[in-house]
SERO-4910 file (N, C-alpha, C, O; in steps of 0.05 Angstrom, whole numbers):
BEGIN
 pado doro    nc1    nc2    nc3   cac1   cac2   cac3    cc1    cc2    cc3    oc1    oc2    oc3
  Met    A    527   -211   -423    511   -217   -399    493   -194   -393    500   -170   -397
  Phe    A    469   -200   -384    448   -180   -378    458   -160   -357    468   -168   -336
  Lys    A    457   -134   -364    467   -114   -346    445   -103   -328    425    -92   -337
  Leu    A    448   -108   -302    427   -101   -282    438    -80   -263    460    -81   -254
  Val    A    421    -60   -258    426    -40   -237    405    -44   -215    381    -41   -220
  Ala    A    414    -50   -191    396    -53   -168    401    -30   -150    424    -24   -143
  Tyr    A    379    -16   -142    383      7   -125    371      3    -97    367     22    -82
  Ser    A    366    -22    -90    359    -30    -63    378    -51    -54    389    -66    -70
  Arg    A    382    -52    -28    401    -71    -17    393   -100    -23    370   -107    -21
  Leu    A    413   -116    -31    408   -145    -36    425   -161    -16    447   -153     -9
  Ser    A    414   -183     -7    430   -200     10    453   -212     -6    452   -213    -31
  Thr    A    473   -220      8    496   -232     -6    488   -256    -23    498   -260    -45
  Ala    A    470   -273    -12    461   -297    -26    447   -290    -52    451   -302    -73
  Leu    A    429   -270    -51    414   -263    -75    432   -249    -95    428   -253   -119
  Lys    A    450   -233    -86    469   -220   -104    486   -241   -119    490   -239   -143
  Gln    A    494   -261   -104    510   -282   -116    493   -298   -136    503   -307   -157
  Lys    A    468   -302   -130    449   -316   -148    446   -300   -174    447   -312   -196
  Leu    A    442   -274   -172    439   -257   -195    464   -257   -212    463   -256   -237
  Glu    A    487   -257   -199    513   -255   -213    518   -279   -231    535   -278   -249
  Gln    A    502   -301   -227    505   -323   -246    493   -317   -273    499   -330   -293
  Phe    A    474   -297   -273    460   -291   -298    463   -262   -307    457   -255   -330
  Cys    A    474   -245   -289    474   -216   -294    501   -204   -287    516   -214   -271
  Asp    A    507   -182   -301    528   -164   -292    514   -143   -274    501   -125   -283
  Val    A    518   -146   -248    502   -132   -228    518   -108   -216    540   -111   -207
  Thr    A    505    -85   -216    515    -61   -202    494    -54   -181    471    -50   -187
  Val    A    503    -54   -155    484    -50   -133    489    -23   -119    512    -16   -113
  Phe    A    468     -8   -115    469     16    -99    450     12    -75    428      3    -78
  Asp    A    460     19    -52    444     16    -27    428     42    -25    433     59     -8
  Gly    A    407     44    -41    391     68    -43    405     88    -61    429     85    -67
  Ile    A    391    109    -69    402    130    -85    405    155    -68    385    165    -57
  Thr    A    429    165    -66    435    188    -49    448    209    -65    455    205    -89
  Glu    A    452    233    -54    466    254    -67    495    246    -74    506    254    -95
  Glu    A    506    229    -57    534    221    -61    537    201    -84    557    202    -98
  Asn    A    517    184    -88    520    164   -109    503    169   -134    502    153   -152
  Lys    A    488    191   -134    469    196   -156    483    198   -183    472    187   -202
  Ala    A    506    210   -184    520    213   -210    529    185   -220    527    179   -244
  Ala    A    538    168   -201    546    141   -209    522    125   -218    524    108   -236
  Phe    A    500    129   -205    475    114   -212    466    122   -240    460    105   -256
  Ile    A    467    148   -247    459    157   -273    478    146   -295    470    139   -317
  Glu    A    503    145   -288    523    134   -306    517    105   -312    519     95   -334
  Ala    A    510     90   -290    505     61   -293    480     57   -310    477     36   -324
  Leu    A    461     76   -309    436     73   -325    442     73   -355    426     61   -370
  Gln    A    463     85   -363    469     87   -392    472     60   -405    465     56   -428
  Glu    A    482     40   -389    486     13   -400    465     -7   -390    465    -30   -400
  Ala    A    448      1   -371    431    -18   -358    409    -29   -377    397    -15   -392
  Glu    A    406    -55   -375    383    -69   -389    361    -74   -370    337    -77   -377
  Gly    A    367    -76   -344    347    -81   -324    351    -63   -300    374    -54   -294
  Leu    A    329    -57   -286    330    -39   -263    313    -53   -241    291    -61   -247
  Leu    A    324    -54   -217    310    -69   -196    312    -52   -170    334    -45   -161
  Gly    A    289    -47   -158    289    -32   -133    261    -25   -124    242    -38   -132
  Asp    A    258     -4   -108    232      3    -98    228     33    -96    242     47    -82
  Gly    A    209     43   -112    200     71   -108    211     91   -127    201    114   -128
  Leu    A    231     85   -143    243    104   -161    223    111   -183    213     93   -196
  Pro    A    217    137   -187    198    145   -208    210    138   -236    230    149   -244
  Val    A    197    119   -249    206    111   -276    190    128   -296    168    120   -305
  Thr    A    201    151   -303    188    170   -320    202    172   -347    222    159   -352
  Glu    A    190    188   -365    202    192   -391    230    204   -388    248    197   -403
  Ala    A    234    222   -368    260    234   -364    281    213   -356    304    214   -366
  Leu    A    274    195   -338    292    174   -330    298    155   -354    321    147   -358
  Leu    A    278    148   -369    282    129   -391    300    141   -412    314    125   -426
  Lys    A    301    167   -415    320    179   -434    349    175   -426    367    175   -442
  Gln    A    353    170   -400    380    166   -390    387    136   -390    409    128   -382
  Ala    A    368    119   -398    372     90   -398    363     79   -425    343     65   -427
  Pro    A    379     84   -446    370     77   -473    369     47   -478    356     39   -497
  Asn    A    382     31   -462    382      2   -466    363    -13   -448    362    -38   -448
  Leu    A    347      1   -433    330    -11   -412    308    -28   -425    295    -20   -444
  Arg    A    306    -53   -415    285    -71   -425    267    -81   -403    245    -92   -409
  Tyr    A    275    -78   -378    260    -90   -355    263    -72   -331    285    -63   -325
  Val    A    241    -68   -317    242    -54   -291    225    -69   -271    201    -75   -276
  Gly    A    237    -77   -249    223    -92   -228    221    -76   -202    241    -66   -193
  Asn    A    197    -75   -191    192    -62   -165    194    -83   -144    183   -105   -146
  Ile    A    208    -77   -122    208    -94    -98    185    -84    -80    190    -76    -58
  Ser    A    161    -85    -91    137    -76    -76    113    -85    -91    114    -94   -114
  Ala    A     90    -83    -78     64    -88    -91     56    -64   -107     44    -67   -129
  Gly    A     61    -40    -97     53    -16   -110     70    -11   -135     92    -20   -138
  Tyr    A     58      4   -154     73     10   -179     65     37   -189     67     43   -213
  Asp    A     55     55   -172     48     82   -181     73     98   -187     70    121   -197
  Asn    A     97     88   -182    121    101   -192    127     96   -221    146    107   -232
  Phe    A    112     78   -233    116     71   -262     98     88   -280     74     91   -274
  Asp    A    109     99   -301     93    110   -322     89     87   -342    103     84   -362
  Leu    A     68     71   -337     64     47   -352     58     52   -382     66     36   -399
  Lys    A     45     74   -387     39     80   -415     65     84   -431     68     73   -453
  Ile    A     83    100   -421    108    105   -435    126     79   -436    138     73   -456
  Met    A    127     65   -413    143     41   -412    133     20   -433    149      8   -447
  Thr    A    106     17   -434     95     -2   -453    101      7   -482    107    -10   -499
  Ala    A     98     33   -487    103     43   -514    132     38   -522    137     34   -546
  Gln    A    150     38   -503    178     34   -510    186      4   -507    210     -2   -510
  Gly    A    167    -13   -501    173    -42   -500    187    -50   -475    200    -71   -474
  Ile    A    185    -34   -454    199    -40   -428    180    -55   -410    158    -46   -403
  Val    A    188    -79   -402    172    -96   -384    172    -84   -356    193    -77   -345
  Ala    A    148    -82   -344    144    -72   -317    133    -94   -300    113   -107   -307
  Val    A    145    -99   -276    137   -121   -259    138   -112   -230    155    -96   -222
  Asn    A    119   -121   -214    119   -116   -185    122   -142   -170    125   -163   -182
  Ala    A    121   -140   -143    125   -164   -126    103   -164   -105    109   -157    -82
  Pro    A     78   -171   -112     56   -167    -93     51   -190    -74     37   -186    -54
  Asn    A     61   -214    -79     52   -237    -65     62   -239    -36     47   -247    -18
  Ala    A     87   -232    -32    100   -237     -6     88   -220     16     88   -227     39
  Leu    A     77   -197      9     68   -178     30     38   -179     36     28   -163     52
  Thr    A     24   -197     24     -6   -198     27    -14   -200     56    -28   -183     66
  Asp    A     -5   -221     69    -14   -225     97     -3   -204    116    -17   -196    134
  Thr    A     22   -196    112     34   -176    130     19   -150    128     13   -137    148
  Thr    A     12   -141    104     -3   -116    100    -31   -118    111    -41   -100    123
  Ala    A    -44   -141    107    -71   -145    118    -70   -144    148    -88   -134    161
  Asp    A    -49   -156    160    -46   -154    190    -45   -125    199    -58   -117    218
  Leu    A    -29   -109    185    -25    -81    192    -52    -66    189    -59    -50    206
  Ile    A    -66    -71    167    -92    -58    163   -111    -65    185   -125    -47    195
  Phe    A   -112    -90    192   -130    -97    214   -121    -87    241   -137    -81    258
  Gly    A    -95    -84    243    -84    -70    267    -94    -42    270   -100    -32    291
  Leu    A    -95    -28    247   -106     -1    246   -136      0    253   -145     18    266
  Val    A   -150    -20    244   -179    -22    251   -181    -24    281   -197     -9    294
  Leu    A   -167    -42    294   -169    -46    322   -158    -22    338   -171    -14    358
  Ser    A   -136    -11    329   -124     12    343   -143     36    342   -145     51    362
  Ser    A   -155     40    319   -173     63    316   -199     59    332   -208     77    346
  Ala    A   -210     35    331   -235     30    344   -232     30    375   -249     42    389
  Arg    A   -211     18    385   -207     16    414   -188     38    424   -182     38    448
  Arg    A   -181     56    407   -165     80    414   -139     72    429   -131     84    449
  Ile    A   -126     51    419   -103     40    433    -80     59    434    -68     63    455
  Ala    A    -73     72    411    -51     91    411    -57    115    429    -40    125    444
  Glu    A    -82    124    428    -90    147    444    -89    141    473    -80    157    490
  Met    A    -98    117    481    -98    109    509    -70    103    519    -64    107    543
  Asp    A    -52     94    501    -24     92    509    -13    119    517      1    121    537
  Arg    A    -19    139    500     -9    166    507    -22    176    533     -9    190    549
  Tyr    A    -47    169    537    -61    177    562    -47    166    587    -44    180    606
  Val    A    -40    140    585    -27    128    608      1    139    613      9    145    635
  Arg    A     16    143    591     43    153    593     44    182    604     63    190    617
  Ala    A     22    197    598     20    224    608     12    226    637      8    247    648
  Lys    A      8    202    649      1    200    678    -27    212    683    -31    223    705
  Lys    A    -45    209    664    -72    219    667    -91    198    679   -113    204    688
  Trp    A    -81    172    680    -98    151    690    -96    150    721    -79    136    732
  Thr    A   -112    166    733   -111    169    763   -136    159    777   -138    159    801
  Ser    A   -156    151    761   -181    141    772   -194    123    752   -183    118    731
  Lys    A   -219    114    758   -233     97    739   -236    110    712   -241    134    711
  Ile    A   -233     95    691   -233    106    664   -261    118    659   -281    106    665
  Ala    A   -261    142    647   -286    156    642   -298    147    615   -284    137    598
  Thr    A   -324    151    612   -337    142    587   -327    157    563   -329    147    541
  Asp    A   -317    182    566   -307    196    543   -281    184    532   -271    194    511
  Asn    A   -270    164    545   -247    150    535   -254    122    524   -237    106    517
  Phe    A   -280    116    523   -288     90    512   -284     89    482   -284    109    468
  Gly    A   -279     65    473   -277     60    444   -303     48    434   -324     50    447
  Val    A   -301     35    410   -324     21    399   -317     -8    392   -293    -13    387
  Asn    A   -336    -25    391   -331    -53    384   -324    -56    355   -332    -41    338
  Val    A   -309    -77    350   -303    -86    322   -320   -110    315   -331   -111    293
  His    A   -321   -129    333   -336   -154    326   -365   -148    320   -378   -130    332
  His    A   -375   -163    301   -403   -162    292   -411   -137    278   -434   -132    272
  Lys    A   -391   -120    271   -397    -95    257   -395   -101    226   -389   -123    218
  Thr    A   -400    -80    210   -398    -83    181   -373    -69    171   -368    -45    177
  Ile    A   -357    -83    156   -333    -72    144   -336    -71    114   -345    -91    102
  Gly    A   -330    -48    103   -331    -45     74   -303    -43     62   -288    -25     70
  Ile    A   -296    -60     44   -269    -61     33   -270    -50      4   -284    -61    -13
  Ile    A   -254    -29      0   -253    -17    -27   -229    -30    -41   -206    -24    -35
  Gly    A   -235    -47    -60   -214    -63    -73   -215    -92    -62   -217    -96    -38
  Met    A   -215   -111    -80   -216   -139    -71   -195   -155    -86   -201   -176    -99
  Gly    A   -170   -146    -84   -147   -161    -94   -137   -179    -72   -152   -187    -54
  Arg    A   -111   -186    -73   -100   -204    -53   -103   -193    -25   -111   -207     -7
  Ile    A    -96   -167    -21    -97   -156      6   -126   -153     15   -132   -158     39
  Gly    A   -143   -144     -3   -172   -141      5   -183   -168     13   -198   -169     33
  Arg    A   -177   -189     -1   -186   -216      7   -176   -224     35   -191   -235     51
  Ala    A   -150   -218     40   -139   -225     66   -152   -210     89   -156   -221    110
  Val    A   -158   -184     84   -172   -169    104   -200   -180    108   -209   -182    131
  Ala    A   -214   -187     87   -240   -199     89   -240   -224    105   -258   -228    122
  Gln    A   -221   -241    101   -219   -266    116   -215   -261    146   -227   -274    163
  Arg    A   -198   -241    153   -193   -235    181   -219   -223    194   -226   -230    216
  Ala    A   -233   -207    178   -257   -194    189   -279   -215    194   -292   -215    215
  Ala    A   -283   -232    174   -306   -251    175   -300   -273    195   -317   -280    211
  His    A   -276   -285    193   -271   -309    209   -260   -302    237   -264   -317    256
  Gly    A   -246   -279    239   -235   -272    265   -253   -255    282   -252   -257    307
  Phe    A   -270   -239    270   -287   -220    285   -316   -221    278   -332   -204    286
  Asp    A   -324   -241    263   -352   -246    256   -365   -221    245   -388   -214    253
  Met    A   -351   -207    227   -362   -182    216   -376   -188    190   -371   -208    176
  Lys    A   -395   -171    183   -407   -172    157   -389   -157    138   -380   -135    144
  Val    A   -382   -170    115   -362   -159     97   -376   -150     71   -389   -166     57
  Leu    A   -372   -124     65   -381   -113     39   -356   -107     23   -334   -102     35
  Tyr    A   -358   -106     -3   -335    -98    -19   -345    -83    -44   -368    -86    -52
  Thr    A   -327    -68    -56   -332    -55    -81   -306    -57    -98   -284    -55    -87
  Lys    A   -309    -60   -124   -287    -60   -142   -298    -54   -170   -322    -53   -174
  Arg    A   -280    -49   -188   -288    -41   -215   -307    -62   -228   -327    -55   -240
  Asn    A   -300    -87   -225   -316   -108   -237   -325   -127   -214   -309   -138   -200
  Arg    A   -351   -131   -212   -362   -148   -191   -351   -177   -195   -348   -186   -217
  Asp    A   -345   -190   -172   -333   -217   -173   -351   -236   -158   -348   -239   -133
  Val    A   -369   -248   -172   -389   -266   -159   -375   -290   -147   -384   -300   -126
  His    A   -354   -300   -160   -340   -324   -149   -329   -318   -122   -331   -334   -103
  Thr    A   -316   -294   -119   -305   -286    -93   -327   -282    -72   -323   -289    -49
  Glu    A   -349   -271    -81   -372   -268    -62   -380   -294    -50   -384   -296    -26
  Gln    A   -382   -314    -67   -391   -341    -58   -369   -354    -41   -375   -367    -21
  Glu    A   -344   -351    -49   -322   -364    -35   -319   -353     -7   -314   -368     12
  Leu    A   -320   -326     -5   -315   -313     21   -340   -305     36   -339   -295     58
  Asn    A   -364   -310     24   -389   -302     36   -390   -272     42   -396   -263     64
  Ile    A   -384   -256     21   -384   -227     23   -404   -216      3   -413   -230    -15
  Asp    A   -411   -191      7   -432   -178    -10   -421   -154    -25   -406   -138    -14
  Tyr    A   -428   -152    -50   -420   -129    -67   -438   -105    -61   -462   -108    -57
  Arg    A   -426    -81    -62   -441    -57    -61   -427    -37    -80   -403    -36    -82
  Ala    A   -443    -20    -92   -432      4   -106   -419     21    -84   -428     20    -61
  Leu    A   -399     37    -92   -384     53    -72   -402     69    -54   -399     69    -29
  Pro    A   -422     85    -64   -438    101    -46   -453     84    -25   -455     92     -2
  Asp    A   -463     61    -33   -478     44    -14   -459     32      6   -465     30     30
  Leu    A   -435     24     -3   -415     14     16   -408     35     37   -406     28     61
  Leu    A   -404     59     29   -397     80     48   -419     85     68   -414     90     91
  Arg    A   -444     85     59   -467     90     77   -471     68     97   -480     73    119
  Glu    A   -465     43     89   -472     20    106   -450     12    125   -455     -1    145
  Ser    A   -425     19    119   -402      7    134   -395     22    159   -397     47    161
  Asp    A   -388      6    180   -377     18    204   -347     23    202   -336     41    214
  Phe    A   -334      7    185   -306     10    179   -303      9    149   -313     -9    136
  Val    A   -289     29    138   -284     29    109   -254     26    105   -238     43    114
  Cys    A   -245      5     91   -217     -1     88   -209      1     58   -221    -12     41
  Ile    A   -189     17     52   -179     21     25   -155      2     21   -135      3     35
  Thr    A   -157    -15      0   -135    -33     -7   -127    -30    -37   -116    -49    -48
  Leu    A   -134     -8    -49   -129     -4    -77   -101      7    -84    -88     19    -67
  Pro    A    -92      2   -108    -68     16   -118    -77     44   -127   -100     50   -131
  Leu    A    -57     62   -130    -63     89   -140    -61     89   -170    -41     82   -182
  Thr    A    -83     98   -183    -84    101   -212    -98    128   -218   -107    141   -199
  Asp    A   -100    135   -243   -115    159   -250   -144    157   -241   -156    177   -233
  Glu    A   -155    133   -241   -183    128   -233   -187    129   -203   -208    137   -194
  Thr    A   -166    122   -188   -170    121   -158   -160    146   -144   -163    148   -120
  Tyr    A   -147    164   -159   -137    189   -146   -161    204   -134   -180    210   -148
  His    A   -159    211   -108   -180    225    -94   -207    211    -97   -228    225    -99
  Leu    A   -207    185    -98   -232    170    -99   -250    177    -74   -274    178    -76
  Ile    A   -236    181    -52   -251    189    -27   -246    219    -23   -224    228    -16
  Asp    A   -267    234    -28   -265    263    -27   -288    273     -8   -299    257      7
  Glu    A   -293    299     -8   -313    310     10   -340    296      7   -353    289     28
  Asn    A   -349    292    -17   -375    279    -21   -376    251     -9   -396    243      3
  Glu    A   -355    236    -14   -354    208     -4   -353    208     27   -366    191     39
  Leu    A   -338    226     38   -336    227     68   -363    234     80   -370    224    102
  Arg    A   -378    250     67   -405    257     77   -424    234     76   -443    232     91
  Met    A   -419    215     58   -436    191     56   -432    172     80   -450    156     86
  Met    A   -409    174     93   -402    155    114   -418    161    139   -426    184    144
  Lys    A   -422    141    156   -435    145    182   -417    163    199   -393    164    197
  Ser    A   -430    178    216   -415    195    235   -400    177    255   -381    187    268
  Thr    A   -407    152    258   -394    133    276   -374    115    261   -363     97    273
  Ala    A   -369    121    236   -352    103    220   -322    111    222   -315    134    229
  Ile    A   -305     92    216   -276     96    216   -265     89    189   -272     68    177
  Leu    A   -248    106    178   -236    102    152   -207     93    155   -191    105    169
  Ile    A   -200     71    141   -173     59    143   -161     60    115   -174     52     95
  Asn    A   -136     70    113   -123     70     86    -97     54     88    -78     62    101
  Gly    A    -97     31     74    -73     15     71    -65     13     42    -49     -4     35
  Gly    A    -76     30     25    -70     30     -4    -49     50    -11    -25     45     -7
  Arg    A    -57     73    -20    -39     95    -26    -52    121    -16    -76    124    -17
  Gly    A    -35    140     -8    -45    164      5    -64    180    -12    -84    190     -2
  Ser    A    -57    183    -37    -73    201    -54   -100    190    -63   -114    203    -77
  Ile    A   -106    166    -54   -133    156    -59   -154    172    -42   -177    174    -50
  Ile    A   -144    183    -20   -160    201     -3   -151    230     -8   -127    235     -8
  Asn    A   -170    248    -10   -164    277     -9   -158    283     20   -176    286     36
  Glu    A   -132    286     26   -124    288     54   -135    313     68   -142    312     91
  Ser    A   -137    335     53   -149    360     64   -178    355     72   -187    365     93
  Ala    A   -193    341     55   -221    336     61   -223    317     85   -241    321    102
  Leu    A   -205    298     87   -205    280    110   -200    295    136   -213    290    156
  Ile    A   -180    312    135   -173    328    159   -198    344    169   -203    345    193
  Lys    A   -212    357    150   -235    372    158   -257    354    170   -270    361    190
  Ala    A   -261    330    158   -281    312    168   -274    302    196   -291    299    213
  Leu    A   -248    298    201   -240    289    228   -242    312    248   -251    308    271
  Gln    A   -234    336    240   -236    359    258   -265    365    265   -270    372    288
  Asn    A   -283    362    246   -311    368    251   -327    345    261   -351    346    264
  Lys    A   -313    322    266   -326    298    276   -348    288    258   -368    276    266
  Glu    A   -344    292    232   -363    281    212   -361    251    210   -380    238    203
  Ile    A   -337    240    215   -333    212    219   -319    208    246   -307    227    257
  Leu    A   -320    184    256   -310    179    283   -279    180    284   -268    191    303
  Gly    A   -266    169    264   -237    168    265   -225    156    239   -240    151    220
  Ala    A   -199    153    239   -185    143    216   -160    128    226   -149    134    247
  Gly    A   -151    110    209   -125     96    213   -110     97    187   -120     87    167
  Leu    A    -87    109    186    -72    114    161    -44    103    162    -29    107    182
  Asp    A    -37     89    141     -9     80    138      4     94    114     28     91    110
  Val    A    -12    109     99     -2    121     74    -13    150     72    -34    156     83
  Tyr    A      2    167     58     -5    196     58      0    208     31     15    196     14
  Glu    A    -12    231     26     -7    244      0     22    253     -3     32    252    -25
  Gln    A     34    260     18     63    267     18     77    250     39     69    250     62
  Glu    A     98    236     31    113    219     49    142    225     48    153    228     26
  Pro    A    156    227     71    145    226     98    124    248    103    123    268     90
  Leu    A    106    243    123     86    262    130     99    288    139    116    288    156
  Pro    A     91    311    127    102    337    135     99    342    165     79    335    177
  Leu    A    119    354    176    119    359    205     98    379    214     91    381    237
  Asn    A     88    394    195     66    413    201     39    403    193     19    418    193
  Ser    A     36    377    187     11    366    179     -9    368    202     -3    363    225
  Ala    A    -34    376    195    -55    378    215    -62    351    227    -74    349    249
  Leu    A    -56    329    213    -62    302    223    -48    297    250    -58    283    267
  Leu    A    -24    309    253     -9    305    277    -22    316    302    -15    309    325
  Lys    A    -41    334    298    -54    347    321    -80    334    329    -93    341    349
  Leu    A    -89    314    313   -115    302    317   -112    276    334    -95    259    329
  Glu    A   -129    274    354   -129    250    371   -145    227    358   -140    204    365
  Asn    A   -163    233    340   -181    212    329   -170    200    303   -185    192    285
  Val    A   -144    200    300   -131    186    278   -106    172    288    -91    183    303
  Val    A   -103    147    278    -79    131    284    -61    133    260    -70    128    237
  Leu    A    -35    139    264    -16    143    243      6    123    244     18    119    266
  Ser    A     13    111    222     37     94    220     52    101    195     40    110    175
  Pro    A     78     98    195     95    109    173     99     91    149    122     83    143
  His    A     78     83    135     79     66    112     95     41    118    115     35    105
  Val    A     85     26    137     99      2    146     83    -24    140     87    -44    154
  Gly    A     65    -23    120     49    -47    115     65    -72    111     56    -93    119
  Ser    A     87    -70     97    104    -94     92    129    -95    109    147   -111    103
  Ala    A    131    -78    129    156    -74    143    161    -94    165    160    -88    189
  Thr    A    165   -119    157    177   -139    175    201   -151    161    203   -151    137
  Glu    A    220   -160    177    244   -172    165    238   -195    146    249   -197    125
  Glu    A    219   -212    155    213   -235    139    200   -227    112    208   -238     91
  Thr    A    181   -209    113    167   -201     89    185   -187     69    185   -192     46
  Arg    A    201   -168     80    219   -154     61    238   -172     47    244   -169     24
  Ala    A    248   -192     62    266   -212     49    252   -228     28    263   -233      6
  Glu    A    227   -236     33    211   -251     14    204   -234    -11    204   -244    -33
  Met    A    200   -208     -7    194   -190    -29    218   -188    -48    214   -189    -73
  Val    A    242   -186    -37    266   -185    -54    269   -211    -69    275   -211    -93
  Glu    A    264   -234    -56    266   -260    -69    246   -262    -92    253   -272   -114
  Glu    A    222   -252    -87    201   -253   -108    210   -235   -132    206   -243   -155
  Ala    A    220   -211   -126    229   -193   -147    252   -206   -163    253   -203   -188
  Val    A    270   -219   -150    292   -232   -164    282   -255   -181    291   -258   -204
  Gln    A    263   -270   -171    251   -292   -187    238   -281   -212    240   -293   -234
  Asn    A    223   -259   -210    210   -246   -233    231   -240   -254    228   -245   -278
  Leu    A    254   -228   -245    275   -220   -264    287   -244   -278    291   -243   -302
  Leu    A    292   -265   -263    304   -289   -275    285   -302   -295    294   -313   -315
  Gln    A    259   -301   -290    240   -310   -310    243   -295   -336    243   -307   -358
  Phe    A    246   -269   -334    249   -252   -357    274   -258   -372    274   -262   -397
  Ile    A    296   -261   -358    322   -266   -370    322   -293   -384    335   -297   -405
  Asn    A    307   -313   -373    305   -339   -385    285   -341   -408    280   -362   -419
  Gly    A    273   -318   -415    254   -317   -437    226   -324   -430    209   -328   -448
  Asp    A    220   -327   -404    193   -333   -395    177   -307   -389    189   -286   -385
  Arg    A    151   -310   -388    134   -287   -381    135   -284   -351    129   -303   -336
  Pro    A    143   -260   -340    145   -257   -311    117   -260   -298     97   -252   -310
  Ser    A    117   -272   -274     92   -278   -261     75   -254   -255     50   -255   -255
  Asn    A     88   -231   -250     74   -207   -241     76   -184   -262     79   -161   -254
  Leu    A     73   -191   -287     75   -172   -309     52   -151   -306     29   -158   -301
  Leu    A     60   -126   -309     41   -104   -306     32    -91   -332     10    -80   -334
  Asn    A     48    -93   -353     40    -81   -378     14    -93   -389     13   -117   -392
  Pro    A     -6    -77   -394    -32    -88   -401    -33   -102   -428    -50   -119   -432
  Ser    A    -15    -95   -446    -17   -106   -473      5   -126   -480      7   -135   -503
  Phe    A     22   -133   -461     44   -151   -466     35   -180   -463     50   -199   -467
***
């Protein structure tokens, strides 16, 4: 029977479903207390299922029988896809369940940053609201503005739909390969990255982290943005050079930012971001609802069962398989 090691919590129902096809060992996260047992279980594992564990050459040496690794997430920057592919190990993610939830969060950051909702909440709680609100506490409109989306995958499309249909925004996008069909379907316009940055009032990142997207937004790109623009990151932290962003926010080179992801997570307690009022911070919660997390696990389990049954997994990541 297929030997599976799961390092994220599974519901009783899903565990029982897997046990019909697998010899399942479950760890509720990897801790110092169970790390030795986890490494021991890897020795026999044919499959690995969980979220965020770096699947590197060092780990693969401890798992000589591994044939399949499934992420319970849309992101897969924890995978060394080159080595996994070279060793014939199937890599799969679970991107579908979290599309709308993550798009909701990203658009929440747009609204919170533009209308300064988190900042004004602090203002009221600090008992500073003692008279008519002053103009220096005003926000900016979202409706009828221009939003530029970097990446036009599932989440990018969902953000575009919210922007266009909910807020009557002009939607620009950029991606590696222009998608004329999506342009016509969603009534959006393609721009090269520099032009998108110059034209957009809101710039939203929905990309995965790859070698090509690392520090895609750096000092030069931030300088291209309008001084009235807001940068939103719902992709991965290292797509933005965080030090460059902090300087841009401190110097008011851009109006603000809304961030759900960071170069180091959890965000260090001494991060300069924590001292800035013109940035909204959330702790990587794009998919963090009970419903979505449950659906993500179900999707990841379905991917695995497809593999065990000899079918091609729906969300296969290996480029040459």
